C-alpha positions as CSV (number, residue, x, y, z in Angstrom):
1,M,0.0,0.0,0.0
2,A,1.2,3.5,-0.8
3,N,2.3,5.9,1.9
4,N,1.4,9.4,0.7
5,K,3.4,11.6,3.2
6,N,6.4,13.1,1.6
7,N,8.7,13.6,4.6
8,V,10.5,10.3,5.0
9,V,13.4,10.1,7.5
10,E,16.0,7.4,7.0
11,L,17.2,5.7,10.2
12,E,20.2,3.5,11.0
13,D,18.0,1.5,13.3
14,A,14.8,1.7,15.3
15,V,13.4,0.1,18.4
16,V,9.6,-0.6,18.6
17,K,7.9,-1.9,21.7
18,F,4.3,-3.3,21.7
19,V,2.7,-3.5,25.1
20,G,-0.8,-4.2,26.3
21,D,-2.9,-6.4,28.5
22,S,-2.0,-10.1,28.3
23,G,-5.0,-10.7,26.1
24,D,-4.3,-8.0,23.7
25,G,-2.1,-10.0,21.3
26,M,1.1,-8.1,21.7
27,Q,3.2,-11.2,21.0
28,L,1.4,-11.7,17.7
29,I,1.8,-8.2,16.3
30,G,5.4,-8.0,17.6
31,T,6.1,-11.2,15.7
32,L,4.4,-10.0,12.6
33,F,6.3,-6.7,12.6
34,S,9.6,-8.7,13.1
35,D,8.8,-11.1,10.2
36,T,8.0,-8.2,8.0
37,A,11.3,-6.5,8.9
38,A,13.1,-9.8,8.1
39,I,11.4,-10.2,4.8
40,E,12.4,-6.6,3.8
41,G,16.0,-7.3,4.6
42,N,16.6,-5.7,8.1
43,D,18.7,-7.3,10.7
44,L,16.8,-7.7,13.9
45,A,16.6,-8.9,17.5
46,T,13.5,-9.3,19.6
47,F,12.7,-9.6,23.3
48,P,9.3,-10.9,24.4
49,D,8.3,-10.1,27.9
50,Y,5.4,-12.1,29.3
51,P,3.5,-11.6,32.6
52,A,4.5,-14.2,35.1
53,E,1.1,-14.2,36.8
54,I,-1.6,-16.6,35.7
55,R,-4.6,-14.7,34.5
56,A,-3.6,-11.4,36.1
57,P,-6.5,-9.0,36.6
58,H,-7.4,-7.1,33.4
59,N,-5.9,-3.6,33.0
60,T,-3.3,-4.1,35.7
61,I,0.5,-3.7,35.6
62,A,0.9,-7.3,36.6
63,G,-0.9,-8.3,33.5
64,V,1.1,-6.3,31.0
65,S,2.6,-8.3,28.1
66,G,5.3,-6.8,25.9
67,F,7.3,-7.5,22.7
68,Q,10.3,-5.4,21.8
69,V,11.8,-5.4,18.3
70,H,15.1,-3.8,17.3
71,I,15.6,-3.5,13.5
72,G,18.6,-2.1,11.7
73,K,20.6,-1.7,8.5
74,E,23.7,-2.9,10.3
75,K,24.3,-5.9,12.5
76,V,21.8,-5.8,15.4
77,N,23.2,-7.3,18.7
78,T,20.6,-6.5,21.2
79,S,16.8,-5.9,21.4
80,G,17.7,-2.2,22.2
81,D,17.8,0.0,25.3
82,L,15.1,2.6,24.8
83,C,12.3,2.5,22.2
84,D,11.6,5.0,19.4
85,V,8.0,3.9,19.1
86,L,5.9,2.6,22.0
87,V,2.5,1.1,21.3
88,A,0.6,1.1,24.6
89,M,-2.9,-0.4,24.4
90,N,-4.0,0.5,27.9
91,P,-3.1,2.7,30.9
92,A,-1.2,0.0,32.8
93,S,1.0,-0.8,29.8
94,L,1.8,2.9,29.4
95,K,2.6,3.4,33.1
96,S,4.9,0.4,33.3
97,N,6.8,1.0,30.0
98,L,7.0,4.8,29.6
99,K,10.5,4.6,31.3
100,W,11.7,2.5,28.3
101,A,10.7,5.2,25.8
102,K,13.2,7.8,24.5
103,L,12.3,11.4,25.1
104,G,10.6,12.5,21.9
105,A,9.5,8.9,21.0
106,T,6.3,8.3,19.2
107,I,3.7,6.8,21.6
108,I,0.5,5.2,20.1
109,V,-2.3,4.7,22.5
110,D,-5.9,3.4,22.4
111,N,-7.7,6.3,24.0
112,D,-11.0,4.3,24.2
113,I,-9.4,2.3,27.0
114,F,-8.3,5.3,29.0
115,D,-11.5,5.5,31.0
116,E,-11.6,6.5,34.7
117,K,-11.7,3.0,36.0
118,A,-8.7,1.7,33.9
119,I,-6.7,4.8,34.7
120,E,-7.2,4.3,38.5
121,K,-6.5,0.6,38.2
122,A,-3.1,1.3,36.6
123,G,-2.1,3.6,39.5
124,Y,-2.6,7.0,37.8
125,K,-4.2,9.8,39.7
126,T,-5.0,11.8,36.6
127,N,-5.4,10.9,32.9
128,P,-1.8,10.9,31.4
129,L,-3.3,11.7,28.0
130,S,-4.5,15.1,29.2
131,D,-2.4,16.1,32.3
132,G,0.7,17.1,30.4
133,S,2.9,14.2,31.6
134,L,3.4,13.2,27.9
135,N,4.4,16.6,26.6
136,G,7.9,15.4,25.8
137,Y,6.6,12.7,23.4
138,N,4.9,12.6,20.0
139,V,1.5,11.1,21.1
140,I,-0.9,9.5,18.6
141,S,-4.0,9.2,20.7
142,A,-6.5,7.2,18.6
143,P,-9.9,5.7,19.3
144,I,-8.6,2.3,18.2
145,T,-11.3,0.1,19.6
146,T,-14.1,2.3,18.2
147,L,-12.5,2.5,14.7
148,T,-11.9,-1.2,14.7
149,K,-15.6,-1.9,15.4
150,E,-16.7,0.5,12.7
151,G,-14.4,-0.9,10.1
152,L,-15.7,-4.4,10.8
153,K,-19.4,-3.5,10.6
154,P,-19.8,-4.7,7.0
155,L,-18.7,-8.2,8.1
156,N,-21.3,-8.4,10.9
157,V,-18.8,-9.9,13.4
158,D,-19.6,-10.1,17.1
159,I,-18.3,-7.4,19.5
160,K,-15.8,-9.7,21.2
161,T,-14.1,-10.6,17.9
162,A,-14.0,-7.0,16.8
163,E,-12.4,-5.9,20.1
164,K,-9.9,-8.7,19.9
165,S,-8.8,-7.3,16.5
166,K,-7.8,-3.9,17.8
167,N,-4.1,-4.9,18.0
168,M,-4.1,-5.3,14.2
169,F,-5.3,-1.7,13.9
170,A,-2.3,-0.6,16.0
171,L,0.0,-2.7,13.8
172,G,-1.4,-1.0,10.7
173,I,-0.4,2.4,12.2
174,V,3.2,1.1,12.9
175,Y,3.4,-0.3,9.3
176,Y,2.5,3.2,8.0
177,L,5.1,4.8,10.3
178,F,7.8,2.6,8.9
179,N,6.6,2.4,5.3
180,R,6.1,-1.3,5.5
181,D,4.4,-3.5,2.9
182,L,1.3,-5.4,4.1
183,E,1.4,-8.4,1.8
184,S,3.7,-10.6,3.9
185,T,1.3,-10.1,6.9
186,F,-1.7,-10.9,4.7
187,K,0.0,-14.1,3.6
188,Y,0.8,-15.1,7.2
189,L,-2.9,-14.5,8.1
190,E,-4.1,-16.6,5.2
191,I,-1.9,-19.5,6.4
192,K,-2.6,-19.1,10.2
193,F,-6.4,-18.9,9.8
194,K,-6.8,-20.9,6.6
195,K,-9.7,-22.8,8.2
196,K,-11.3,-19.6,9.4
197,P,-11.7,-17.4,6.3
198,L,-13.7,-14.8,8.3
199,L,-10.8,-14.2,10.7
200,V,-8.5,-13.7,7.7
201,E,-10.8,-11.0,6.4
202,V,-11.3,-9.4,9.8
203,N,-7.5,-9.1,10.4
204,K,-6.8,-7.9,6.8
205,I,-9.4,-5.2,7.0
206,T,-8.3,-4.0,10.4
207,V,-4.6,-3.7,9.4
208,K,-5.6,-1.7,6.4
209,E,-7.9,0.5,8.5
210,G,-5.0,1.3,10.9
211,F,-2.7,2.0,7.9
212,N,-5.2,4.3,6.3
213,Y,-6.0,6.0,9.5
214,A,-2.4,6.9,10.1
215,E,-2.3,8.8,6.9
216,T,-4.9,11.2,8.3
217,V,-3.1,11.8,11.7
218,E,-1.7,15.3,12.1
219,A,0.7,14.1,14.8
220,I,2.6,12.0,12.1
221,K,4.6,14.7,10.5
222,S,7.0,12.3,8.9
223,T,7.5,8.6,8.4
224,F,10.6,6.4,8.7
225,V,12.5,3.9,6.6
226,V,15.3,1.6,7.8
227,P,17.2,0.3,4.8
228,A,17.9,-3.3,4.3
229,A,21.0,-4.7,6.0
230,K,24.0,-5.9,3.9
231,L,23.9,-9.6,4.7
232,E,25.9,-12.4,3.4
233,K,24.3,-14.2,0.5
234,G,22.2,-17.1,1.7
235,R,18.8,-18.2,2.9
236,Y,17.7,-16.5,6.1
237,R,14.8,-16.8,8.5
238,N,13.7,-15.0,11.7
239,I,14.1,-17.7,14.4
240,T,13.7,-18.0,18.1
241,G,16.4,-19.7,20.2
242,N,14.1,-22.6,21.1
243,V,13.3,-23.4,17.5
244,A,17.0,-23.0,16.7
245,V,17.9,-25.5,19.4
246,A,15.4,-28.0,18.0
247,W,16.8,-27.6,14.5
248,G,20.4,-28.0,15.7
249,L,19.5,-31.2,17.4
250,L,17.8,-32.5,14.2
251,A,20.9,-31.6,12.2
252,A,23.1,-33.4,14.6
253,A,21.0,-36.5,14.5
254,E,21.2,-36.5,10.7
255,K,24.9,-35.9,10.6
256,S,25.6,-38.6,13.2
257,K,23.2,-41.1,11.7
258,R,21.7,-41.7,15.1
259,P,17.9,-41.5,15.6
260,L,16.8,-38.5,17.6
261,F,14.8,-39.1,20.9
262,L,13.6,-36.3,23.1
263,G,12.2,-37.3,26.5
264,S,10.8,-34.2,28.2
265,Y,8.3,-32.5,30.3
266,P,6.7,-29.1,29.4
267,I,8.1,-26.2,31.4
268,T,8.3,-22.5,30.7
269,P,10.3,-21.2,28.9
270,A,11.6,-24.5,27.3
271,T,8.4,-26.1,26.1
272,E,8.7,-24.8,22.5
273,I,11.7,-27.1,21.9
274,L,9.5,-30.1,22.6
275,M,6.7,-28.6,20.5
276,E,9.0,-27.9,17.5
277,L,10.6,-31.4,17.5
278,S,7.2,-33.0,17.7
279,K,6.6,-31.6,14.2
280,W,9.4,-33.5,12.6
281,K,8.4,-37.2,12.7
282,S,9.2,-37.1,9.0
283,L,12.9,-36.6,9.9
284,G,12.8,-39.5,12.3
285,A,12.4,-37.5,15.5
286,K,10.8,-39.4,18.3
287,V,9.3,-37.1,21.0
288,F,8.0,-38.4,24.3
289,Q,6.1,-36.0,26.6
290,A,6.6,-37.5,30.0
291,E,4.5,-37.2,33.1
292,D,7.3,-35.4,35.0
293,E,10.9,-34.2,34.7
294,I,12.4,-37.4,36.1
295,A,10.5,-39.6,33.7
296,G,11.6,-37.4,30.8
297,I,15.3,-37.7,31.5
298,C,15.1,-41.4,32.4
299,S,13.4,-42.2,29.2
300,A,16.1,-40.3,27.4
301,I,18.9,-42.3,29.2
302,G,17.1,-45.5,28.1
303,A,17.0,-44.3,24.5
304,S,20.7,-43.4,24.7
305,F,21.5,-46.9,26.0
306,A,19.6,-48.2,23.0
307,G,21.7,-46.2,20.6
308,S,19.7,-43.0,20.0
309,M,20.9,-39.4,20.1
310,A,19.1,-38.7,23.3
311,C,18.0,-35.3,24.6
312,T,15.9,-33.8,27.4
313,T,14.8,-30.1,27.9
314,T,13.9,-28.2,31.0
315,S,14.3,-25.0,33.0
316,G,15.7,-24.1,36.4
317,P,13.6,-26.2,38.9
318,G,13.3,-28.9,36.3
319,L,17.1,-29.3,36.2
320,S,17.0,-29.8,40.0
321,L,14.6,-32.7,39.6
322,K,16.8,-34.2,36.9
323,S,20.0,-34.1,39.0
324,E,20.0,-37.8,40.1
325,A,19.4,-39.0,36.6
326,I,22.2,-36.8,35.3
327,G,24.5,-38.6,37.7
328,L,23.2,-41.9,36.3
329,A,24.2,-40.8,32.8
330,V,27.6,-39.7,34.1
331,I,28.4,-43.1,35.8
332,T,27.1,-45.1,32.9
333,E,29.0,-42.8,30.5
334,L,26.2,-42.5,28.0
335,P,25.7,-39.5,25.7
336,L,22.8,-37.2,26.7
337,V,22.1,-33.6,25.8
338,I,20.3,-31.6,28.6
339,V,19.0,-28.2,27.4
340,N,18.3,-25.8,30.3
341,V,16.5,-22.7,29.2
342,Q,17.2,-20.6,32.3
343,R,14.7,-18.5,34.1
344,G,14.5,-16.5,37.4
345,G,14.6,-18.5,40.6
346,P,14.7,-19.8,43.2
347,S,12.1,-22.5,43.2
348,T,9.5,-21.8,40.5
349,G,10.6,-18.1,40.8
350,L,9.9,-16.1,37.7
351,P,8.9,-18.5,35.0
352,T,8.6,-16.0,32.2
353,K,11.6,-13.9,33.1
354,S,15.2,-14.5,31.9
355,E,18.2,-14.9,34.2
356,Q,21.6,-16.6,34.3
357,S,20.4,-18.5,37.3
358,D,21.7,-22.1,36.9
359,L,25.5,-22.1,36.2
360,M,26.4,-23.4,39.7
361,Q,23.6,-25.9,39.5
362,A,24.9,-27.1,36.2
363,L,28.4,-27.3,37.5
364,Y,27.9,-28.9,40.9
365,G,24.2,-29.8,41.3
366,R,24.7,-33.5,41.7
367,N,25.7,-35.9,44.4
368,G,29.2,-37.3,44.3
369,E,31.9,-36.3,41.7
370,A,29.8,-36.1,38.5
371,P,31.4,-33.7,36.0
372,V,29.6,-33.0,32.7
373,I,30.5,-30.8,29.7
374,I,28.8,-27.4,30.0
375,I,28.4,-25.0,27.1
376,A,26.2,-21.8,26.7
377,A,24.6,-20.2,23.7
378,S,24.8,-16.4,23.4
379,T,22.2,-15.4,20.7
380,P,18.9,-16.9,19.5
381,A,20.6,-17.8,16.2
382,N,23.7,-19.5,17.6
383,C,21.4,-21.7,19.7
384,F,21.4,-23.8,16.5
385,F,25.1,-24.2,16.5
386,Y,25.6,-24.8,20.2
387,A,22.8,-27.4,20.2
388,Y,24.6,-29.1,17.4
389,E,27.9,-28.8,19.3
390,A,26.4,-30.2,22.4
391,A,25.2,-33.3,20.6
392,K,28.6,-33.7,18.9
393,L,30.6,-33.4,22.1
394,S,28.2,-35.7,24.0
395,M,28.2,-38.5,21.5
396,E,31.9,-38.3,20.6
397,H,33.0,-38.2,24.3
398,M,30.3,-40.4,25.7
399,T,29.2,-38.2,28.5
400,P,26.3,-35.8,29.3
401,V,26.4,-32.2,28.0
402,I,24.4,-29.4,29.6
403,L,23.5,-26.7,27.1
404,L,22.6,-23.5,28.9
405,T,20.3,-21.0,27.1
406,E,18.1,-18.4,28.7
407,G,14.5,-17.3,28.4
408,C,15.5,-14.2,26.4
409,L,17.3,-16.4,24.0
410,G,14.8,-19.2,23.8
411,L,11.8,-16.8,23.2
412,G,13.7,-14.0,21.6
413,S,14.5,-14.1,17.9
414,E,17.0,-12.9,15.3
415,L,18.0,-13.8,11.7
416,L,19.7,-17.1,11.2
417,K,21.5,-17.8,8.0
418,I,20.4,-21.4,7.5
419,P,23.4,-23.7,7.0
420,K,23.6,-26.7,4.9
421,V,23.9,-29.9,6.9
422,A,26.7,-31.0,4.5
423,D,28.8,-28.0,5.7
424,L,28.4,-28.7,9.4
425,P,31.3,-30.5,11.2
426,S,31.3,-34.3,11.1
427,I,30.0,-36.2,14.1
428,T,31.5,-39.7,14.6
429,P,30.1,-41.5,17.6
430,P,32.4,-44.3,18.9
431,I,30.0,-47.2,18.0
432,A,31.4,-50.6,19.0
433,K,31.8,-53.1,16.2
434,A,30.0,-56.5,16.2
435,N,31.8,-59.5,17.5
436,D,34.7,-57.5,19.0
437,A,36.5,-60.1,21.1
438,N,38.3,-57.4,23.1
439,Y,35.1,-55.4,23.9
440,K,34.6,-54.5,27.5
441,P,32.0,-51.8,28.6
442,Y,34.6,-49.5,30.2
443,N,37.6,-50.0,27.9
444,R,38.8,-46.6,26.7
445,D,40.5,-45.0,23.7
446,E,43.3,-42.5,23.8
447,N,40.7,-39.8,24.8
448,L,39.4,-41.9,27.7
449,V,36.2,-42.5,25.8
450,R,34.4,-45.8,26.1
451,S,32.7,-47.5,23.1
452,W,28.9,-47.2,22.5
453,A,27.6,-50.8,22.3
454,V,24.1,-50.7,20.9
455,P,22.0,-53.5,22.3
456,G,21.3,-56.2,19.9
457,T,24.7,-55.9,18.2
458,E,26.2,-59.4,17.8
459,G,28.7,-60.3,20.5
460,L,28.4,-57.1,22.6
461,R,26.2,-58.2,25.4
462,H,27.0,-56.1,28.5
463,R,25.7,-54.5,31.6
464,I,25.9,-50.9,32.9
465,G,24.0,-49.2,35.8
466,G,24.2,-46.7,38.6
467,L,26.5,-48.6,40.9
468,E,30.2,-48.0,40.6
469,K,31.8,-50.2,37.9
470,E,35.1,-52.0,37.8
471,N,37.6,-50.3,35.5
472,G,37.4,-51.7,32.1
473,I,35.4,-54.8,32.8
474,G,32.2,-53.1,34.1
475,N,31.3,-55.4,36.9
476,V,29.9,-53.8,40.1
477,S,32.8,-52.8,42.3
478,M,33.0,-51.4,45.8
479,D,36.8,-51.5,45.9
480,P,38.1,-48.1,47.3
481,M,41.1,-47.8,44.8
482,N,38.9,-48.7,41.9
483,H,36.4,-46.0,42.9
484,Q,39.3,-43.5,42.9
485,I,40.4,-44.6,39.5
486,M,36.9,-44.4,37.9
487,T,36.3,-41.0,39.5
488,D,39.6,-39.7,38.1
489,L,38.9,-41.1,34.7
490,R,35.5,-39.6,34.4
491,A,36.8,-36.2,35.4
492,A,39.9,-36.5,33.1
493,K,37.7,-37.4,30.2
494,V,35.7,-34.2,30.5
495,E,38.8,-32.1,31.0
496,K,40.3,-33.6,27.8
497,V,37.4,-32.1,25.9
498,A,39.5,-28.9,26.0
499,D,41.6,-30.4,23.2
500,F,38.5,-30.5,21.0
501,I,37.0,-27.0,21.5
502,P,38.1,-23.7,20.0
503,L,40.6,-21.4,21.8
504,Q,39.0,-18.5,23.6
505,E,38.9,-15.3,21.6
506,I,39.4,-11.6,22.5
507,I,37.4,-8.8,20.9
508,G,39.9,-6.0,20.9
509,E,43.5,-5.8,21.9
510,K,45.2,-8.6,23.9
511,E,46.4,-6.1,26.5
512,G,44.8,-3.1,28.0
513,D,43.2,-1.4,31.0
514,L,39.9,-3.4,31.2
515,L,38.8,-6.9,30.1
516,V,35.1,-7.4,30.2
517,V,34.1,-11.0,30.7
518,G,30.7,-12.4,30.0
519,W,28.9,-15.6,29.1
520,G,25.6,-16.6,27.6
521,S,23.0,-13.9,26.6
522,T,25.0,-10.9,27.8
523,H,27.2,-11.0,24.7
524,G,25.3,-8.4,22.6
525,A,25.0,-5.7,25.2
526,I,28.6,-6.1,26.3
527,Y,29.8,-6.1,22.7
528,D,27.9,-2.8,21.9
529,A,29.2,-1.1,25.0
530,V,32.8,-2.3,24.5
531,N,32.7,-1.4,20.8
532,A,31.6,2.1,21.5
533,M,34.4,2.6,24.0
534,Q,37.0,1.2,21.7
535,K,35.9,3.7,19.1
536,Q,36.7,6.4,21.6
537,G,40.3,5.0,21.9
538,L,39.8,3.5,25.3
539,K,41.8,0.3,26.1
540,V,38.8,-2.0,26.7
541,S,38.4,-5.5,25.4
542,Q,35.9,-8.3,25.6
543,T,36.0,-12.1,26.0
544,H,32.9,-14.1,26.0
545,F,32.6,-17.7,27.2
546,N,30.5,-20.3,25.3
547,Y,32.6,-23.2,26.6
548,I,32.5,-23.3,30.4
549,M,33.3,-26.9,31.5
550,P,36.0,-27.3,30.5
551,F,37.3,-23.8,29.8
552,P,39.3,-23.2,26.6
553,K,43.0,-24.0,27.1
554,N,44.1,-20.4,26.7
555,T,41.8,-18.8,29.2
556,A,44.4,-18.0,31.8
557,E,46.7,-16.6,29.1
558,I,44.0,-14.1,28.1
559,F,43.5,-12.8,31.6
560,K,47.1,-11.9,32.3
561,G,47.1,-9.0,29.7
562,F,44.8,-6.7,31.6
563,K,45.0,-4.4,34.6
564,K,41.3,-5.0,35.5
565,I,39.0,-7.9,34.9
566,L,35.2,-7.2,35.1
567,V,32.8,-10.1,35.0
568,C,29.2,-9.1,34.0
569,E,26.4,-11.6,34.5
570,L,22.6,-11.8,35.2
571,N,22.9,-13.4,38.6
572,S,24.6,-12.6,41.9
573,G,28.1,-13.7,40.8
574,Q,28.1,-17.4,39.7
575,M,30.7,-17.2,36.9
576,V,32.9,-14.8,38.8
577,N,33.1,-17.2,41.7
578,Y,33.8,-20.1,39.4
579,L,36.6,-18.1,37.8
580,R,38.0,-17.4,41.3
581,M,38.1,-21.2,41.9
582,K,39.6,-22.1,38.6
583,F,42.1,-19.2,38.2
584,P,42.8,-17.8,41.6
585,Q,45.9,-16.0,40.5
586,Y,43.8,-13.1,39.1
587,Q,41.7,-10.5,40.8
588,Y,38.1,-10.1,39.5
589,M,35.6,-7.3,39.8
590,Q,31.9,-8.1,39.2
591,Y,28.8,-6.4,37.9
592,N,25.6,-8.2,38.5
593,K,21.9,-7.7,37.8
594,V,19.1,-9.9,39.1
595,Q,15.9,-8.3,37.8
596,G,14.6,-10.8,35.3
597,L,15.8,-8.3,32.6
598,P,18.8,-8.2,30.3
599,F,21.6,-5.7,30.5
600,V,21.1,-2.5,28.6
601,V,24.1,-0.9,26.9
602,S,23.9,2.4,28.8
603,E,24.3,0.8,32.2
604,L,27.3,-1.2,31.1
605,T,29.0,1.8,29.5
606,Q,28.5,3.8,32.8
607,K,30.1,0.9,34.8
608,F,33.0,0.6,32.4
609,N,33.7,4.3,32.5
610,Q,33.6,4.2,36.3
611,I,36.2,1.5,36.5
612,L,38.5,3.1,33.9
613,K,38.6,6.3,36.0
614,E,40.1,4.1,38.8
615,V,42.8,2.5,36.6
């Protein structure tokens, strides 16, 4: 559709945030705007923010649902600090999110909802649309609900359906603001509601009505365009971290020629991995939704014993429940991928909020000496590659791997350049050969890895289990010296993985005043803050850990080149304390945030500048 306003402003990037009541469809229109940006060539990153309460009261701050989208013509590393456009569908969403809007930002509100009752419920004493509190912003106050109902009168839809469609009207205004084409959204609606043609028509009409209404609004003096990013040639899609994990596991199963089995229990925010894999029976994926976390992981261990590439998925408290079974996988030395999409804790904590809460649990949350490989993804897109890597390391080294992602990665999205499976690294599980006269369950190769004897293979009958095993032979053994040997071997096998992972990299100079250390999802915010300071000529560098147990072999070498080392993480200091244990020869500073929210670039920059003044 044509945009008839002449004043078009080109932007390097833009941040748009959609917020409203949990029933207002903010996740849907945020996703639609993201997909449209991806189709038109922008790089992007998203951050969905769900209410943690179940059925929070209507029009309350506790019930606000949000979806933030950062689009750009250059590489986008974060979902953005403050937004350029804020769509606030009710008073509560405006009150809770105004602090995230830049001064001068465009704010779109549905003034039909700003009645006395809703305003009071949100905690306002006066109407923010008329009391002058929004004078520093460009406010588009539209009767969105009324106009939506009027636009749908020809279709004779019921009032409830019409009111539910108001989010699409707001989306139409945003499409106009950013000169977006409507066709990709129309195609999405046709697919999503193909069995409900009336709903397709309802949503199409409402988006058009919002788009056309925006053309008449005097407050819109100009519109914006964010040019397409210069991306490498290839096939891309906007993908969430959870879907990327599922795809990475599917690719690993294909590459390893091992059937994929997922034994799991639904838990926020990891459930979408189970849901995605259940769609791919055509690729041989077997998905078992268990009655609880313990049944999920135990079924996966059984599938691993039977020769499958076995996986289980969970979040925080679910990992706690799986701890005994992880120990079983350790002592039997069976491959198993455990994906932990971290959330705020303790206990059930903050199910919909993101936090780096489980590093210490992943490292030490089991009885006895039970080391496992631990890696962490750092973007929604590289969840694909680290899921693939987790499967590769687990199968090739015959030991469990915990892959740590986070809620903001699992539910957030960015562009993934879809790789060809043929171009991915090979995966060669140590499958025992039939009728091997020398086969013993715990015989090891030069990397201390035992062979994987698939049941039913001729001549390889064997027994494994949770009791300590005799070295090599595999019989149950209570001998003290044998227990020492087996404990040391299992630990040494995991440490030897350092020979098979990449060396740790530094972004910036190898020596300087400040080294900023991060892991997991904090990469983008730290990178943008460090990059900005490097452009000012400051001696700041970044190193970011994806491999945590074991650490890359050159980790200590990296640390020695800097006067100050600052560890930034979204917890109370789990990584920094782990580093103090592993590399006590260095002094570490720490910067921590435990709010269920990611770092923003501005707060990191402020902290880095403060430290540099003390150097």
